C-alpha positions as CSV (number, residue, x, y, z in Angstrom):
1,M,24.6,-70.1,-13.7
2,A,25.8,-72.4,-16.5
3,T,23.2,-74.2,-18.5
4,E,25.5,-75.9,-20.9
5,T,27.2,-79.2,-20.3
6,L,30.8,-80.1,-21.2
7,D,29.5,-82.3,-24.0
8,E,27.4,-79.4,-25.4
9,V,30.5,-77.1,-25.3
10,I,32.6,-79.7,-27.1
11,D,29.9,-80.3,-29.8
12,L,29.5,-76.5,-30.4
13,I,33.3,-76.1,-30.7
14,K,33.5,-78.8,-33.3
15,T,30.7,-77.3,-35.4
16,S,30.9,-73.6,-35.0
17,C,32.9,-70.7,-36.3
18,I,35.7,-69.8,-34.0
19,I,37.2,-66.4,-33.4
20,I,40.7,-66.4,-31.9
21,A,41.4,-63.2,-29.8
22,N,44.3,-61.1,-31.1
23,R,46.6,-61.5,-28.1
24,D,50.3,-61.4,-27.8
25,K,50.6,-65.0,-26.4
26,N,48.4,-66.4,-29.2
27,A,50.5,-64.7,-31.9
28,A,53.8,-65.6,-30.1
29,T,52.7,-69.3,-30.2
30,R,52.0,-69.1,-34.0
31,Y,55.4,-67.5,-34.6
32,R,57.3,-69.9,-32.4
33,L,55.7,-73.0,-33.9
34,G,55.3,-71.7,-37.4
35,I,51.6,-72.3,-37.5
36,T,48.6,-70.3,-38.8
37,V,45.4,-69.1,-37.2
38,D,43.6,-71.9,-39.1
39,E,45.9,-74.5,-37.5
40,Q,45.2,-73.0,-34.1
41,K,41.5,-73.3,-34.9
42,D,42.1,-77.0,-35.9
43,I,43.6,-77.6,-32.4
44,I,40.6,-76.1,-30.8
45,K,38.2,-78.1,-33.0
46,S,40.0,-81.3,-32.0
47,L,39.3,-80.7,-28.2
48,Q,37.8,-83.7,-26.4
49,V,36.3,-84.2,-23.0
50,Q,39.6,-85.5,-21.6
51,D,41.2,-82.1,-22.5
52,Y,38.9,-80.4,-20.0
53,E,40.6,-78.5,-17.1
54,R,37.9,-76.4,-15.5
55,G,34.7,-74.4,-16.0
56,P,32.2,-73.2,-16.5
57,E,33.1,-69.9,-14.9
58,A,31.6,-66.5,-15.2
59,D,33.7,-64.0,-17.2
60,Y,35.4,-61.6,-14.9
61,D,34.2,-58.7,-17.0
62,G,30.6,-59.7,-16.4
63,S,29.8,-60.1,-20.1
64,P,27.5,-62.9,-21.2
65,G,29.0,-66.4,-21.8
66,N,30.8,-68.8,-19.6
67,I,34.6,-69.5,-19.7
68,W,35.8,-73.1,-20.2
69,I,39.5,-74.0,-19.8
70,F,41.2,-76.9,-21.7
71,K,44.8,-78.2,-22.1
72,K,45.6,-80.0,-25.3
73,K,48.8,-81.6,-26.6
74,A,49.6,-80.5,-30.2
75,Y,52.8,-79.8,-32.1
76,G,54.9,-81.3,-29.3
77,E,53.6,-78.7,-26.8
78,V,50.7,-78.4,-24.3
79,F,48.3,-75.7,-25.3
80,Y,46.3,-73.6,-22.8
81,I,42.9,-73.0,-24.4
82,K,40.4,-70.6,-22.9
83,I,37.0,-70.7,-24.6
84,K,34.1,-68.3,-24.1
85,Y,30.8,-70.1,-24.7
86,V,29.0,-67.6,-27.0
87,K,28.2,-67.8,-30.7
88,P,30.5,-67.6,-32.5
89,I,32.8,-69.4,-30.1
90,R,35.6,-67.0,-28.8
91,A,39.0,-68.5,-28.1
92,I,40.4,-66.0,-25.7
93,S,43.6,-68.0,-25.3
94,C,45.1,-70.6,-27.6
95,H,48.8,-70.7,-26.8
96,I,51.6,-72.8,-25.4
97,D,50.9,-73.3,-21.7
98,E,53.0,-71.0,-19.6
99,I,54.2,-68.8,-22.5
């Protein structure tokens, strides 16, 4: 059961170290847009409550931490952002939506 609120998740994202998972879609987005990992982190750190899509959800692998989904407009694209609420924050996905 989730104990964190959406506001707490947003606050932690803004103030925490973020690790972006090494996934093909995340790398393909960087290549396609010519951006860096740090610029992807800046997109994540700029998330606001209105970017919320759904969550919290338990991770399907059963590991600790809830999954939160956001969609954020940046660099002329809509980004699909899947965050795992653990410390440090894990960005499982940060890529162009539907890439």
